[in-house]
N, C-alpha and C positions, 0 to 999 in steps of 0.2 A: 757197712752193715752186713751181717750174715743172715741170709734167707734160708731157713731150714726146710727140709722136706719131711714128709710123713715117715716116721720110724728112725729118723736121723738122731744121732747122739753126738754131743759136743762137750768139751771141757769149757766151763765158764771162763777160766783164766785165759783161754785163747782169744777171747773177744772182749773181756772186761779187765780193766786194770786191777791188779791185786790190792792196791791201796783203797779201792772203792768197791770191793766185792760185797760189802754190806749194801746190796743193791735194792733199788726200788723196782719191783716187778709190776709191770703194767699189763693188764689184760683188758684189751679194748674190744667191746662187743659192737658189731655193726649189724643192724637188722631192725626189723619193726616189732618183733616180739620182745616181751620182757624175758630175760634169761637170768637164771640164778647161778652165780659163781661161788664155789666153795673151795677152800684150801684144807686138805687133810694132812696133818703132820703124823707120819707113820714111823713105827719103830723098825728094828732089824727084821722082824717077822712080817713086815709090810701090813701091820694092823694098827688101828687107831686105839692104842692102849690108854690114852688119856683124852677124854672128850673135850677138854679145854683147848686141844689143838685141832679142833674142827672149827675153822673160821668161816663164818657165813653171815647172812643178813641179821641173824639173831644173836650173834656172838662175834663182835668186830675186832677183838684184841685177844692175843694169847696171854697166858698168865703173867709173864714178865715183859710184855710188850715187844717181844722179838718179832712178832708178826702183827702188823697194823693194817687195817683195811678200811677202804672208803667204798661202800657199796650202795651209796645213795642214788646213783644214776643208773637206771636199768640197762643203759647201753654202754656204760664204761665203768669197769670195776678196777680199783687200784689196790694192790697189796704192797706194803713196804716191809721188807724182810731183812733182818740182821742175822745173817747165817752164822756169824761167830758167837752169837748169844743163844742160839738154840740149845736146848738140853742135849746131853750126849746120847740119850736114847732116841732122839728124833733123827732118823737117817734119810728120810725122804719127805718132800713136800709135793703133794699131788693136787693139781688144779683141775677141777671138774666143772662142767656146765650142765645144767638141767633146765628143762622148760617148765613153766608154770602150768601149762594147760595140757590138753591131750594132743598137742601138735607134735610133730616129729622133727628131729634135727635136720633131716634132708630138705626141709622147707625153709630153712633160715638162710640169710645172706652170709657172706664170708665173715669169719671170726678171726681177728688178729690178736696174737699173743706177742706183746712187745716186751723185751727186757732191756733195761738201760739204767742210767744214773738219775733218772727223773727229769732230765733235760733232753738227752739224746737217746735214740734207740740203737742198741748194739746188735741185738739178735731179734729176728722176727720169724714167727711161724703162723701161716695162714691156714685155717681149716675151712673147707667149703661144705655146705649142706649136702650138695650133690654126691659127696663121697660116702654117704650113709644111706641106710634103708629105713628101718622102722624104729631106730633108736630114739629114746626120749632123754637120754643122758650120755655124756661122753667124758672120758678123761682127756683133757686137752694136752697136758704136758706134766712132766715130773722133773723136779730138781732133786738130785740124790747125791749122797756122799759115797764115793768109792775112791779112796786115797785123796781125793779132792772133789769139789762140787762140780757136778755135771748136769746137763739138760737133755732130756729125752722128749722128742716130739711124738707123742703117743697117738692121739686121736682114736682111741678105742671106745666103741659104743656099748650101751646097755639098753635093752628094750623097755625096762620097767621104771626108769627114772631114778629119783633120789633113793628110794627104798632099795633098789638093787645095788647102788653104790655103797650104802650103809652096810648091807649084807656082805658085800665083797671085801670091805675094809674091816668088818667085824669088830 
């Protein structure tokens, strides 16, 4: 298993078999607070040009089921993504975390982002609350296409929660 560090980028093919790159992406939340996970499907301008590719608790499936989510457990969110079926204009999937209340990310327990085939984890990225200050939302990671699919362990924070993420992805 590959353990990623903050800011590290990897090629998915280096850790996942090509024949099963239609991966199930697991984001496991460990903590006592309810956390909201959202997947933004962005275009080449890094904007949400189609609201149907904002996958969250109120919209669990993308238009053609390329992205399926199970967000019923506040401590464990699961996204199943078929990268080969994404429309050509979707170049990046950004996974974000926001808090429901006025709490700050720095007060949460570690968050694990696991990528695997639904049975085994091949890549893991752990985000710790203590790595943040006043943020109420963070970008956990990005899966993006640059000649092939890659993963970026981002952990970038936003002070204003979901509204600042929506403004950022416009």
